[in-house]
C-alpha positions in Angstrom: 127.8 72.6 84.4 128.6 76.6 84.6 126.3 78.8 83.2 126.9 80.3 79.8 127.9 84.0 80.1 125.9 85.7 77.4 126.5 89.1 76.0 123.8 91.8 74.8 124.2 91.0 70.9 121.5 90.1 69.0 123.0 86.4 68.7 122.9 86.1 72.1 119.6 87.3 72.9 118.5 84.8 70.2 120.1 82.4 72.0 118.8 82.9 75.7 115.1 83.4 74.2 115.7 79.8 72.8 117.1 78.3 76.0 113.8 80.2 77.9 111.8 78.4 75.0 113.3 75.0 76.1 112.6 74.9 79.5 116.0 75.9 80.5 116.5 78.9 83.1 118.6 82.4 82.1 119.1 85.4 84.4 119.0 88.7 83.1 119.1 92.4 83.9 116.4 94.8 84.4 116.7 98.2 85.6 115.8 97.1 89.3 117.5 93.7 89.5 118.6 91.1 87.9 115.6 88.5 87.4 115.6 84.4 87.3 114.0 83.8 84.3 112.1 80.8 83.4 109.0 80.3 81.0 105.8 81.1 83.1 103.6 78.9 81.4 105.8 75.9 81.5 105.5 73.8 85.1 108.7 72.4 84.9 110.3 75.8 84.2 108.8 77.2 87.1 109.6 74.3 89.5 113.2 74.9 88.3 113.2 78.6 89.7 111.8 77.2 93.0 114.7 74.4 93.0 117.5 76.7 92.0 116.7 79.5 94.8 115.2 76.8 97.1 112.5 79.3 97.8 109.0 78.9 99.2 106.4 77.3 97.0 103.9 79.4 98.6 105.7 82.6 97.5 104.1 84.0 94.2 106.5 85.2 91.3 106.3 88.0 89.1 105.5 87.6 85.4 107.6 89.5 83.0 106.3 90.9 79.7 107.7 92.9 77.2 104.9 95.8 76.6 101.5 96.7 77.7 100.1 94.7 74.9 101.0 91.2 76.1 99.4 92.0 79.5 95.7 91.2 78.3 96.6 87.9 77.6 97.3 87.1 80.9 95.4 89.5 83.6 92.5 92.2 83.5 93.9 95.7 83.9 91.1 98.4 84.4 90.4 101.5 87.0 93.5 102.9 89.4 95.5 99.6 87.9 95.6 100.8 84.6 96.1 104.5 85.3 99.2 103.4 86.7 100.1 100.9 84.1 99.6 104.0 81.7 101.8 106.4 83.7 104.8 104.0 85.0 105.2 101.0 82.6 107.7 100.4 81.2 109.3 100.9 85.1 110.0 99.6 88.5 106.6 98.6 89.3 104.7 95.7 89.5 100.8 95.2 89.7 98.7 92.6 91.1 95.8 92.1 89.0 92.9 89.5 88.5 93.9 86.6 86.5 92.5 85.5 83.3 90.8 82.2 83.9 92.6 81.3 80.1 96.2 82.6 81.0 97.6 79.4 80.6 100.2 80.0 83.5 101.5 77.4 85.5 100.0 77.7 88.9 103.0 77.9 90.7 103.4 81.2 89.4 100.5 82.2 91.3 100.6 80.3 94.5 97.0 79.0 93.9 96.1 82.8 93.7 93.2 84.3 91.7 95.4 87.1 90.6 98.5 87.5 89.1 101.6 89.8 89.7 103.1 91.6 86.0 105.7 94.0 85.2 107.1 95.5 82.1 110.5 96.3 82.9 112.2 99.3 81.8 115.4 97.9 80.8 115.5 97.5 76.9 117.9 94.6 76.8 115.1 92.7 79.1 112.2 93.8 77.1 114.4 92.6 73.8 114.9 89.3 75.4 111.1 89.0 76.5 109.6 89.6 72.9 112.4 87.6 71.5 111.5 84.6 73.8 107.6 85.4 73.1 106.3 83.8 76.3 105.4 85.3 79.8 108.6 84.9 81.8 108.7 84.4 85.7 111.6 85.8 87.0 111.9 86.2 90.8 115.6 88.0 91.7 118.5 85.5 90.7 119.7 85.0 93.9 119.3 82.1 96.6 115.9 82.4 98.6 116.3 84.9 101.2 119.7 86.1 100.2 121.1 89.6 99.0 119.5 90.0 95.7 121.9 90.2 92.3 122.5 93.6 90.8 125.4 92.5 88.5 126.0 89.3 86.2 129.1 88.3 89.1 126.4 88.4 91.6 124.6 85.9 89.9 127.3 83.7 88.9 128.9 83.7 92.4 125.6 82.1 93.8 123.7 80.2 91.0 126.1 79.3 88.2 125.6 75.8 88.5 122.1 75.6 88.6 121.1 77.8 85.8 121.8 77.3 82.0 123.0 81.2 81.0 122.9 84.7 82.4 122.6 87.8 79.8 125.6 90.6 81.2 124.2 93.4 80.8 126.1 95.7 83.1 124.9 96.6 86.6 121.2 97.6 87.6 120.3 101.2 87.5 117.7 101.4 90.6 119.4 98.6 92.4 116.3 97.3 94.2 113.1 95.3 93.5 110.1 96.9 92.0 107.4 98.5 94.0 104.3 96.0 94.4 100.5 97.5 94.5 97.3 95.9 94.2 94.2 97.9 93.3 90.2 97.2 94.2 87.2 99.0 95.0 88.9 100.4 98.2 91.8 101.6 96.7 95.6 100.6 95.8 97.4 99.3 98.3 101.4 99.1 98.6 102.6 95.6 99.0 106.3 96.4 98.9 107.9 99.2 98.7 110.4 99.4 95.8 112.1 101.4 93.0 108.7 103.3 92.2 108.7 105.7 95.4 105.1 105.2 96.8 104.8 109.2 96.7 104.9 109.2 93.2 102.2 106.8 92.8 100.2 108.5 95.4 100.8 111.7 93.1 99.3 110.0 89.7 96.2 108.5 91.6 95.6 111.6 93.8 95.3 109.8 96.6 97.0 107.8 99.8 98.1 104.0 99.2 96.6 101.6 101.5 98.9 99.5 104.0 99.4 96.1 103.1 96.9 93.6 105.4 98.7 91.3 107.4 98.6 87.9 105.9 99.7 84.5 106.9 100.8 83.6 103.4 102.0 86.0 100.9 99.8 87.4 98.1 103.0 88.7 96.0 107.0 88.4 96.3 109.2 90.1 98.8 106.9 89.9 102.2 108.4 87.3 103.7 109.9 88.5 107.2 113.4 87.7 106.5 114.7 88.3 103.0 117.6 90.1 101.2 120.1 88.7 103.6 123.8 88.8 104.0 125.9 86.2 106.2 126.7 88.7 108.9 124.1 89.8 111.6 122.5 93.1 110.9 121.5 96.1 113.2 119.8 98.8 112.1 119.8 103.2 113.0 123.1 103.0 114.2 125.0 106.1 115.0 127.5 104.8 117.3 128.9 101.3 115.9 130.3 98.6 118.2 134.1 97.8 117.9 133.4 94.4 116.0 130.8 95.8 113.9 131.6 96.7 110.4 129.4 100.4 109.7 127.7 100.5 106.2 127.0 104.4 106.0 125.1 106.9 104.8 125.5 110.7 104.6 128.7 112.4 105.8 130.0 109.4 108.2 133.2 108.0 108.5 132.1 104.0 107.2 134.0 100.7 105.8 131.3 101.1 103.1 129.1 104.4 102.4 125.7 103.9 100.4 126.2 107.7 99.8 128.1 110.3 101.2 126.4 112.5 100.0 123.0 111.3 101.1 121.3 110.6 97.9 118.6 108.0 98.2 118.9 107.1 94.5 122.9 106.3 94.5 122.1 104.8 97.7 119.5 102.4 96.4 121.5 101.7 93.2 124.2 100.5 95.6 122.5 98.8 98.4 122.6 95.2 97.4 126.2 95.5 96.2 127.7 96.7 99.0 125.8 93.8 101.2 127.7 91.3 98.8 131.0 93.4 99.6 130.5 93.0 103.2 129.8 89.4 102.5 133.1 89.4 100.5 135.0 91.0 103.7 133.9 88.4 105.9 131.4 90.9 108.1 130.1 88.6 111.4 128.4 91.8 112.5 127.0 94.7 110.1 125.9 98.0 111.7 123.7 100.8 109.3 123.4 103.9 109.5 119.8 105.7 109.9 118.5 106.2 106.2 115.4 108.8 105.7 111.8 107.0 105.6 111.1 108.8 102.2 111.0 108.3 98.8 113.7 105.4 97.7 114.7 105.4 101.7 111.4 103.9 102.0 112.5 100.5 99.9 116.0 100.5 101.1 114.7 100.5 104.5 112.1 97.7 103.8 114.9 95.9 102.5 117.6 96.1 105.4 114.7 95.6 108.0 113.9 92.3 106.3 117.9 91.2 106.1 117.7 92.6 110.0 114.9 90.2 110.9 115.8 86.6 113.1 116.5 83.9 110.3 
């Protein structure tokens, strides 16, 4: 069965919310990427997310909520984490927080950990859908595990249309890379995944540098697998002189088959990154060379995704 393609009308959002409450899977847009939503309190729905994505069950999921008031029912928000939430929610930031014992979430959501990753998205359509659903919604990126994230409804339909109930088409995502993931404790706040909120912006809010992630055999937050976000072809990074059989993905004033931003705008590059990788797949690119991208601001998130795309599979 092919997934329903729903619009952003009130009636279609009500239909999507009803599907979520009935344990079905519904993809929907956020400002970062499209998420594959399922009721986070329903073990059957969460298991369906892992099955649809072919996702390792030890990899936690992010719970999406419509507003900050809803967070208290699932996690403890205090200290630096509360400061960050006040500053950047709704927005492209996920916080890993202590899980409330009575949260009622499926253990699959947290991968058995005592923490839960939570986000309040900025996309109004997403928050409207979450409010109508009235349930916590687990929503990893709406793509097969390890492959390119979806930033349009077409991307979702191309890869998951026979595995989910519906996709809400809200147009292209404006940020284009997944949320920044942070975890705070007595030692400070730790960057677990670069993303749509630049690390420098979070540091300015905190008045302190972010701590680096700690190496772990298993992920304590989404998006930490070494190989992830991968196109079909191989990827080589920081290329200024591509080889004859490579297709160049450019950045800045370079001649390239595709260019993330001819003007060198990192915001434009982030918004178009996954779309460009999808287009390279459609072109049948076997070898992809990527021009250097600055490791500052959103460039940090772009390079993180590209390094994982280039990792051995």
